[in-house]
N, C-alpha and C positions, 0 to 999 in steps of 0.2 A: 547572490543578491548583493549589489553594491550599496553601501550605506555611506552618505557623505559625513565626514568627520572633520571638525575644525581642529587644526593643529594648535596645541597649547605649548608655547615655548617657555623655558625656564624651569629650574628644579623645583620651585615652590608649587608648580602645577602638577607634580608627579602623582599625588593622590587623586587629583581630579581625573587625570588620564586613565589611571587604573580603574576608577569607578565607572568611567564611561565605557571602557572596554568590557568590563563585567556586565554592564547593562545590555550592551549589544549582543553578547554571547547568550544571555538569557532570552532576549527577544528572538534570536534565530532559533534557539532550541525549542521555543514554545510552538512554533509553527510546524516543525517537522525536521527530520534529519536530512542532510544533503544527499543527493544521489550518489556522489562519490563515496561518502562514508558507508553506504549500505550496499555498494556494488550494484545499484539499480539503474545506472545509466551514466552518461557522460556529460554532466553540466546541468544547468538549471533552465535552459531554453525550453519553451513550451509551445503549444499550438499558437500560431500567430493571431493576434487581435482578440484573445479571449479575456484580456483585461485583468489578469491576476498572475501572481508569481507562484512557482511550484512550492508545495508544502504548506499552503495556507488554509487547508481544510475545505477548499472550494469543491463543489459538486458540479459535474457536467453530465447531463443526460441527453441521449440521442433518441429522436422519434423512431418508431419501428422501421419506417421506410428508409432511414438514413444510417442505420447501425452498421459499423464496420465489422468485418469478420466473415465467416466464423473463425474463432481462435483455435489454432492447432498447438497444443502444448503438452509435452510428454517429459517426464523426469523421474528421478529416483528419490524417494523420501528418506528420512533419517533412520527408518527401520529397515531399509533395504528393499522396500516394495516399489513397484512401478505404478505411477499415476498418469493416466491419460485422460485429459479433459474431454476428448471426443467421445469417450465412453459414457458421458453424462448428458449427451444430447437428449432433449426432451425435459430436462430438469434445469433449474436455476443454479448458477455457479457463482460463488464469491471467491475471488482471488485477492490475496493480501500479501504485499511485500513487507518484510520485517527483518530485524536482527536483534540479538539479545541486549546489546548495549544501547539501543535507541530509546530514549525516554518516551516519546509519543507512542512507540510500539508497545511499551509496557502499559501505558495509560489506556490504550484502546483494547488491550487483550481481553479484559473481562466482558466487554460488549460483544466482541467477536465470538467468544466462547458461548455466551448466552444465546446469540443468534443461531449458532451452529446447533445447539441443543434444542432450541425451541422449534426450529424448522426442519429438523432431520427427517421427521415423518411426513413432511409435505414435499419432499423431493428437492431439497436445497442442499447443495454440497459446498463446503468451505475448504479451500486449499491454500496453504501458506507457501511463500517463495522466499527463501533466505539465500542471498548472494554473498554473505560474509562469513557465517559461522560454520565450523565443523561440528560434528555431533556433540563433542564435549561441552560446547557452549550453548548449542540450540536445545538439546534435550532437557537440561535443567530448567530452562525457561518454560518449556512445554509442561513439565511436571509442576512447576511452581503455580502456573495459572490453570492447571487442569485442562489443557488444550485437548479436545476430543478428535480433532481433525489432523490429517497429515500435513507435513510441510516438505517441499522439495529442497534438497541440498543443492544449491545452484551456484557454487563458488566458481564454476567455469563460465557463468553468465549466459548459458544457452537458453534457459527457460525465460529469463527476462528479455533476451534478444528476440525470442519467438513472439512474446507479448508486444514488444516495442514495434514489431513489424505491423501490428494492427492498431495499437493505440499508444501514444507517448506515456511513458512511466518515468518521470523525472524527479521523483522524491521518494524517500522511504520514511514512513510507510506510504504506500498507495494502495487503494482498494478498487478493484475493477469487478463489476457485476455483469455476468453474461446472461442473456435471455435463453429461452428453451432451445433456440437454434444455435447457440454457441456464439452469438454476436454480442459485441460490446454495447450494453444498454446504459451503463453509468460508470463514472470514475470519480473517486475522491482523492485529491492530492493532499497528503498530510493525514492527521488524526481523523478517523471517522467516528462520528457520534452514533450511538446505538439507535437513536430515533431515526436518524437519516437512513441508516442501512435497512432498518425494518420497513420504512416507507417504500424504498426502492424495491425490496424483495416482494412486498405485498403487491405492488403494481405489476411486477412481472409474473407472479403466480396467478394473477387475475387474467392474464392474457391467454387466449385460446392456443393450445399446442398447434404447431404448424402441421 
């Protein structure tokens, strides 16, 4: 995101420049981490004419007849297990990109954990995708927040690349929700609110299985 900044000349404006720079950094961090910082993509370009920038928490939902997919996504989690999204056809799937040093990822973690626990018995699966961290950084994050679901170790970018082939993922965190057929039903760029995620999940659970 390009932010216009007025140049202030002269040494007496040094403190003003520093204050302005700090304010800009805070504003950028509040909306979400950049794709480059989290290994989630190359740049901040998004779907044309959607009217918002990546990482601002905006939610996009697709009508059933227009949903892209199904998503084909396979990877290895931090415990060494294989996770294949296609094995969850017939269930609702929540995919979330994250990395341990990302402030909005930490902020949204309790809501993701709560949703995973509340809906586990109703056929909802949550899967994290981490394109930055080795196990030494990712697992302490999972332990700290009591994360009950697996996360793919995606430092080679293959999992995100598979997802990008179906829906743009240009911010970290990004949350993508798949319907029972594995198609993309919703996407949130940036921090996802628990109420928003629950509303999407409830709508998809109410749909008749194909």
